[in-house]
VOGU-3710 file (C-alpha; in Angstrom, 3 decimals, decimal comma):
1> mnrynrhiil> 113,668/125,072/84,161  110,754/122,927/82,997  109,579/121,945/86,487  109,489/125,530/87,773  108,756/127,308/84,484  105,510/128,907/85,707  107,410/130,429/88,621  110,401/131,569/86,638  108,366/133,412/84,000  106,733/135,480/86,740
11> seigqegqdr> 108,648/138,755/86,810  108,195/138,924/90,607  109,987/135,572/91,035  112,252/134,732/88,087  115,287/132,476/88,352  116,626/134,414/91,333  113,449/133,813/93,296  113,381/130,147/92,390  116,961/129,859/93,594  115,874/131,368/96,911
21> lsearvlvvg> 113,193/128,705/97,218  115,748/126,022/96,451  118,046/127,294/99,208  115,281/127,684/101,827  114,780/125,329/104,774  111,256/125,025/106,198  110,090/122,892/109,138  106,408/121,898/109,276  105,199/120,790/112,710  102,299/118,397/112,196
31> agglgcpilq> 101,447/116,458/109,050  97,685/116,376/109,543  94,869/118,414/108,001  96,862/121,650/107,782  100,253/120,052/107,288  99,216/118,045/104,218  98,396/121,003/101,895  101,262/123,047/103,359  103,739/120,282/102,596  102,292/119,504/99,187
41> ylaaagvgti> 102,580/123,058/97,911  105,969/123,758/99,461  107,373/120,598/97,884  105,810/121,383/94,518  107,176/124,936/94,676  110,719/123,619/95,082  111,524/124,566/98,675  114,947/122,945/98,915  114,778/121,363/102,376  111,540/120,469/104,135
51> giidydvvdi> 111,340/118,995/107,627  108,272/117,109/108,843  107,800/116,313/112,528  104,828/114,183/113,603  104,631/111,160/115,921  101,045/110,193/114,950  100,008/107,414/112,559  97,515/107,606/109,696  93,979/106,570/110,652  91,084/105,949/108,283
61> snlqrqilyg> 89,269/108,949/109,807  92,117/111,191/108,569  91,463/110,482/104,888  88,453/112,842/104,784  90,815/115,840/104,820  94,487/114,749/104,998  95,095/114,600/101,274  98,655/113,238/101,218  97,466/109,834/102,415  95,471/106,936/100,994
71> sasigqnkaf> 94,216/103,589/102,214  97,711/102,116/101,836  99,022/104,712/104,313  96,801/103,589/107,203  98,908/102,581/110,192  102,047/104,344/108,922  103,732/107,179/110,743  102,537/110,439/109,182  105,997/111,980/108,830  107,236/108,957/106,874
81> aaksrltdln> 104,038/108,570/104,837  104,137/112,264/103,910  107,809/112,031/102,962  107,082/109,087/100,656  104,310/110,954/98,841  106,266/114,212/98,600  109,365/112,455/97,276  107,224/111,163/94,419  105,894/114,688/93,856  109,363/116,249/93,787
91> ntitinaypq> 112,475/114,080/93,979  114,844/117,030/93,510  114,463/118,361/97,070  115,520/117,109/100,510  112,802/115,916/102,884  113,615/115,106/106,512  111,093/113,060/108,501  111,071/113,183/112,316  108,691/110,517/113,732  108,568/112,030/117,194
101> eltfqnaigl> 106,726/114,523/119,334  107,964/118,091/119,589  109,163/118,866/123,120  111,170/121,635/124,707  114,134/119,291/124,825  114,258/118,905/121,030  112,491/122,051/119,751  115,331/124,586/119,952  117,894/122,278/118,352  115,476/121,324/115,583
111> fnqydiivdg> 114,288/124,878/114,887  117,885/126,093/114,590  118,296/123,856/111,528  115,553/125,661/109,585  114,739/129,174/108,355  110,953/129,186/108,834  108,684/127,225/111,184  105,108/126,342/110,193  102,529/125,368/112,811  100,122/122,697/111,573
121> tdnfetryli> 99,163/121,378/115,024  95,783/121,098/116,713  96,387/121,669/120,431  97,237/124,684/122,552  100,094/123,136/124,534  102,097/122,545/121,371  101,165/125,921/119,857  102,604/127,794/122,833  105,660/125,552/122,746  106,179/126,272/119,038
131> ndasllsnkp> 105,761/130,004/119,610  108,249/130,143/122,479  110,812/127,958/120,725  110,461/130,090/117,577  111,042/133,228/119,612  114,040/131,768/121,434  115,592/130,565/118,165  114,581/133,778/116,341  112,610/132,050/113,586  109,483/133,403/111,857
141> lvfgaiykfq> 106,407/131,304/112,592  103,564/130,778/110,119  100,509/129,916/112,214  97,232/128,310/111,208  94,248/126,938/113,108  90,830/125,516/112,201  87,566/124,977/114,068  84,511/123,393/112,422  83,922/125,898/109,551  86,373/128,640/110,532
151> ghvsvfnyns> 90,087/129,134/110,151  92,830/131,580/111,215  96,218/132,408/109,704  98,967/134,733/110,893  102,743/135,156/110,784  104,440/135,630/114,140  107,940/136,675/115,189  108,640/138,165/111,758  110,843/141,280/111,522  110,263/142,122/115,199
161> gptyrcafpk> 106,521/141,660/114,784  104,117/140,227/117,378  104,186/136,624/118,585  101,434/134,079/119,207  101,410/135,076/122,877  100,785/138,677/121,854  97,574/137,582/120,129  96,605/134,952/122,711  98,322/135,764/126,045  96,120/133,461/128,128
171> kpkkdavpnc> 96,432/129,765/127,467  93,042/127,993/127,587  92,608/125,329/130,228  93,315/121,813/129,070  90,338/120,343/127,144  88,477/123,673/127,344  88,389/123,930/123,548  87,454/120,692/121,692  89,450/119,591/118,665  88,157/118,372/115,313
181> sevgvlgvlp> 87,973/114,744/116,479  85,380/115,881/119,033  83,332/118,489/117,138  84,167/117,721/113,502  85,604/119,846/110,715  84,621/120,564/107,115  86,981/118,485/104,978  88,047/121,292/102,625  88,708/123,830/105,396  92,251/122,664/106,296
191> giigtiqane> 93,016/122,704/102,568  92,017/126,360/102,335  93,820/127,449/105,501  96,883/125,278/104,878  97,255/126,668/101,369  97,149/130,219/102,735  99,883/129,225/105,198  101,997/127,847/102,350  101,448/131,126/100,508  102,805/133,070/103,488
201> vlkiilgige> 105,894/130,844/103,576  106,580/131,489/99,890  106,129/135,256/100,311  108,594/135,301/103,197  111,195/133,342/101,228  110,728/135,366/98,044  110,431/138,746/99,757  107,287/139,656/97,837  103,787/140,792/98,738  102,495/141,738/102,159
211> vlsgklycyn> 103,175/139,177/104,879  100,466/138,576/107,498  102,661/139,865/110,317  100,698/141,900/112,848  97,480/140,592/111,319  95,152/137,694/112,045  93,296/136,531/108,947  89,930/134,952/109,844  87,974/132,930/107,287  84,424/131,526/107,450
221> altnqattlt> 83,791/128,691/104,987  79,994/128,891/105,349  79,703/132,561/104,388  82,968/133,000/102,438  83,563/136,070/104,573  87,086/136,981/105,566  88,123/139,431/108,257  91,627/140,641/109,070  92,277/141,721/112,649  95,248/143,741/113,880
231> vkrneseiqk> 97,643/142,111/116,339  99,991/144,387/118,271  103,351/143,419/119,714  103,133/142,946/123,486  106,588/143,485/124,943  105,680/142,114/128,364  104,563/138,776/126,864  107,716/138,579/124,761  109,993/139,396/127,682  108,356/136,671/129,764
241> vllnknefnr> 109,680/134,142/127,286  113,060/135,755/126,675  113,831/136,375/130,342  112,439/133,155/131,744  113,984/130,513/129,523  114,658/128,219/132,480  111,050/128,465/133,633  109,947/127,719/130,087  112,197/124,671/130,178  110,625/123,369/133,377
251> qflnirckvd> 107,130/124,073/132,064  107,542/121,744/129,123  109,658/119,009/130,688  106,440/117,087/131,417  105,621/116,729/127,716  106,495/113,084/127,252  107,825/111,606/124,051  105,363/109,135/122,530  108,182/106,734/121,729  108,931/104,272/124,501
261> meeisirdll> 112,690/104,288/124,984  113,396/101,284/127,181  117,020/100,642/128,043  118,541/97,277/128,749  121,949/95,833/129,503  123,612/93,369/127,149  123,921/90,993/130,129  120,140/90,804/130,404  119,832/89,795/126,746  122,502/87,157/126,312
271> hkpeirlidv> 120,372/84,360/127,761  117,607/85,005/125,233  117,772/82,666/122,215  116,122/85,078/119,777  117,952/88,401/119,858  119,248/90,733/117,169  121,882/93,360/117,998  121,764/96,323/115,632  124,852/98,528/115,310  123,843/101,921/113,855
281> reqqeqprve> 127,370/103,354/113,685  129,026/104,149/110,357  130,790/101,261/108,609  134,260/102,664/109,304  133,748/103,160/113,045  135,750/100,971/115,405  135,788/98,671/117,238  133,811/96,260/115,077  131,475/93,881/116,878  131,960/90,507/115,199
291> dprviriplr> 129,116/88,202/116,156  126,447/86,376/114,109  123,748/88,098/116,174  124,996/91,570/115,156  124,085/93,468/111,990  125,457/96,911/111,160  123,067/99,376/109,557  124,233/103,010/109,729  121,547/105,321/111,067  121,292/107,271/107,808
301> eieqhldkid> 120,491/104,019/105,953  117,940/102,610/108,413  114,858/103,315/106,288  116,418/101,610/103,244  117,125/98,378/105,176  114,019/97,799/107,264  113,652/94,415/105,560  116,725/93,240/107,509  115,011/93,810/110,849  113,571/90,564/112,256
311> ddkvkavfcq> 110,177/91,475/113,648  109,912/88,310/115,743  113,202/88,847/117,567  114,144/91,053/120,488  116,051/93,969/118,975  118,772/95,790/120,885  120,239/98,882/119,245  123,596/100,430/120,058  126,069/103,047/118,826  128,935/104,896/120,489
321> sgirsreais> 127,091/107,145/122,931  123,394/106,201/122,778  122,181/109,194/120,755  121,973/107,514/117,356  120,528/104,324/118,798  117,651/106,278/120,354  116,929/107,955/117,033  116,979/104,562/115,278  114,406/103,193/117,738  112,187/106,222/117,041
331> ifkgyhiync> 112,335/105,354/113,343  111,475/101,712/114,042  108,478/102,768/116,098  107,318/104,940/113,195  107,218/101,818/111,055  105,498/99,811/113,805  108,618/97,762/114,518  108,398/97,031/118,216  110,201/94,984/120,869  113,197/97,316/120,573
341> ynlregaadi> 115,617/98,264/123,342  118,396/100,782/123,652  121,610/99,131/124,930  123,232/100,908/127,871  126,699/99,749/126,843  128,816/100,962/123,959  130,599/98,795/121,397  133,677/97,994/123,529  131,618/96,746/126,491  129,352/94,752/124,193
351> irhlkesskq> 132,360/92,959/122,677  133,625/92,088/126,155  130,259/90,668/127,250  129,869/88,669/124,033  133,327/87,136/124,500  132,557/86,254/128,112  129,285/84,691/127,024  131,062/82,602/124,348  133,624/81,361/126,893  130,871/80,256/129,259
361> ltne> 129,128/78,336/126,500  132,428/76,671/125,517  133,136/75,639/129,098  129,669/74,217/129,483
//
């Protein structure tokens, strides 16, 4: 009651509205200039579950506008650094950090876990990917973009409204439009545009006000002029996505994950004197791998036990099927823990190889 008092006493929100915020799940793609104010205000407002996906790390040049970070954040993965700051801001909500790049392979599955998608990215390839994945998963998309002194905001795929492709059917050629690292950006501009995006998210959740669906809000920071353009639904553009899902799949298969996911066999590691095998299965899962070189850290506890990871050793991660071990390596990379490999074998095969290795040493 005390934390959200200023919301609850608003007759348009009240306790019912605050409960809606608490139950909402919002995914923010990109934790940069736009993502920082979006995330800060959504967390402060009490949005119950917030997802952050970003593979990039904090650079000193980001601090001019990316307000969630400080000097101590430099070199950290942005998703994790943002989560740390937001947890301090509001420790009553759930924050999920995904230190990876958004691709077609992971977008649909990730979007299906959330109610609203927010685009805080800065390149056209990812914007079209986010739009198409939002359409295919039937999620409203809150879009924002900035360029030097200007910014745009709209809400796409909301209540059968237009999509990003309806507004921008032709994708610009690669590198045709420079980003802020090439032409610069006014530091406060992403704060203004990102806050407007956060406002649209709250309106959608609360069911109040007039959502920017079918409209493109254009703001000029130099003149303080704002113009709202009409965007009409283009059925042919929408059907291209809905009817050509397989083509869409092929189109984005070449978007590579930034995390190197090298695989190795346990046999190739056993001769190395400095190795650490990391079992990311749950404590109760069998069979147990009993060996002094093995430590078990369940995937959900990885971030709390990074101090147990020997940075100077070769690290080989395994689970039952390889899915959790890959995710664990992504987390390690986000914390700049390198020299990690994904083991091809599961627990049973690893036990067999370790026993064979011990027998050979005994015989020798």
